[in-house]
C-alpha positions as CSV (number, residue, x, y, z in Angstrom):
1,M,0.3,-5.8,23.0
2,P,1.1,-5.0,19.1
3,E,1.2,-8.0,16.4
4,L,3.3,-8.4,13.7
5,R,1.2,-9.3,10.1
6,L,3.3,-11.3,7.2
7,L,1.7,-9.8,4.3
8,D,1.7,-11.8,0.9
9,P,2.8,-9.7,-2.8
10,D,-0.9,-9.0,-3.1
11,G,-1.4,-7.4,0.4
12,Y,-2.9,-10.2,2.2
13,V,-2.1,-11.9,5.6
14,V,-0.7,-14.9,5.2
15,P,-2.6,-17.8,6.9
16,E,-0.7,-18.1,10.3
17,G,1.1,-14.9,9.5
18,R,-0.3,-13.3,12.7
19,I,2.0,-12.9,15.8
20,T,1.5,-11.0,19.1
21,I,4.8,-9.9,20.1
22,T,6.4,-8.3,23.3
23,P,9.8,-6.0,23.2
24,T,11.7,-9.7,23.8
25,T,9.9,-11.7,21.4
26,E,10.0,-9.3,18.5
27,T,13.3,-10.2,16.9
28,K,12.4,-14.2,17.1
29,A,8.8,-13.6,15.6
30,R,10.4,-11.4,12.8
31,A,12.7,-14.6,12.1
32,D,10.1,-16.9,12.2
33,L,7.6,-14.6,9.7
34,R,10.9,-14.5,7.0
35,D,10.9,-18.2,7.4
36,L,7.2,-18.4,7.0
37,A,7.4,-16.2,3.8
38,R,9.9,-18.4,2.3
39,D,7.8,-21.3,2.8
40,H,4.7,-19.5,1.8
41,A,6.5,-18.7,-1.7
42,T,8.0,-21.7,-2.6
43,Q,4.5,-23.3,-2.2
44,W,3.2,-20.2,-4.7
45,A,6.0,-20.0,-6.7
46,F,3.9,-21.4,-9.9
47,A,2.2,-17.8,-9.4
48,G,5.5,-15.6,-9.3
49,Y,5.3,-15.2,-5.6
50,D,8.9,-14.6,-4.2
51,P,9.8,-13.8,-0.6
52,R,11.5,-10.7,-1.2
53,N,8.1,-9.4,-2.2
54,Y,6.7,-10.2,1.2
55,R,6.0,-7.3,4.3
56,I,5.8,-7.4,8.0
57,V,3.7,-5.3,9.4
58,T,3.3,-3.8,13.2
59,T,-0.3,-3.8,14.0
60,P,-1.2,-1.9,17.2
61,E,-3.3,-3.3,20.0
62,E,-6.1,-0.5,19.2
63,T,-6.5,-1.8,15.8
64,R,-6.5,-5.5,16.4
65,M,-9.4,-4.5,19.0
66,V,-11.4,-3.0,15.9
67,D,-10.6,-5.7,13.8
68,A,-12.1,-8.3,16.3
69,D,-15.0,-6.3,16.7
70,R,-15.8,-6.4,13.5
71,S,-15.1,-10.1,13.0
72,R,-17.9,-10.7,15.8
73,S,-20.8,-8.4,14.3
74,A,-20.0,-10.1,10.9
75,A,-20.9,-13.5,12.3
């Protein structure tokens, strides 16, 4: 299953900004990530973060598997 990731203005994945989705959960997941972007930007407003500068990207399952393998080999 694909995953949505919320990226901050610097391109980093926001903590808790990863959600595995199905076709029926994607709309709610995107709304939840927009809310998270607003909250995260508020927390980091002193650094100039604005929720309009956050991006939601879709990550295919194949990429997630490679990321998981890298994490295991680094440990």
